[in-house]
N, C-alpha and C positions, 0 to 999 in steps of 0.2 A: 573449523567452519565448513559447512557443506556447500557445494557449488550451486550456482543459480541455474535454473532451466532457462531456455530462451524466453518463455513467457514471463518468468520472474525478472530476467534482465530488462525486458521492455518496461515492466511495471516499476522497477527500481529507477530507471531513467525518468519515467513520468513523475514519480514521487520526488526525486531530487529537483526536477524542473518546476513542478507545481508549487513546491514549498520553498523554492529558492535556497536550497541547502548547498550553497556554493562550496563549502569546505568538505562535502561528502562525495566520495567517488561511488557512483551507483554499483559498480562491480564489487565494492568492499562491503556492501550490506549483506550480512548473514541472513539467508532466507528463513532461518529458524529463530532468529533473535526477535525479541519484543520490539514493536514499533514505538510503543509509548513508555513513559517513565524511564526505567533503567536502560532500555534498549537504545533506540535512536533519540529518545527524549522528546517525542512529539507530544502535543497537547490537544485539547478538544477543538481548538480553532484549526489546527493542522488537520485534524480528522475531517472537519467540514470542507476544507479546501481540497483535500485529497479525494473525498467523496465526489465533489463537483468535477474534478479533473478526470476521475475514473468514468463518471457518467458521460462526459463529453467525448472521451476517447473511445469508450467501449459500448455506448448506446443503451445503457440501462441505469436506473437510479438506485443509489444506496440510501435508504431512508434513515433519517436521524433518530427516529423513534423505534427502530427495529431492536428487538431483544437479542438479535443475532450479532449485533455490531461488535460486541466484545470478542466474540469468536472470529468474526470476519477480519477484524483489524489486529488480531493477536500478533501476526508476523507477516512478513512479505510472502511467505509460502501460503499461509492461510488466505490472504487477500487474493493472491494469484489463482488459487484453487477456486475461490468464489467467482472471480472475474471469468475464468475459463468456462465455468458452468452456466453463466448468465449473459455473456456478451452477445450482442445482437448480430 
């Protein structure tokens, strides 16, 4: 497992809080692992909740109809890279 950057650590904490993943330690989330299906096992409802939380925290919207979403939400690292590029 590769280690999390400070931005990834912050986002992992947000992810765990926003989705009430009480049994997940934010530090244990592999930044390269898939967030959906086999990875953390998130689903489309989780994606919406996470998008809202990211929007509130970082001041920009993740659009549900974006064709980029599969890439953006691929992993903690991909999401963190996107957040860092677009945060207000």
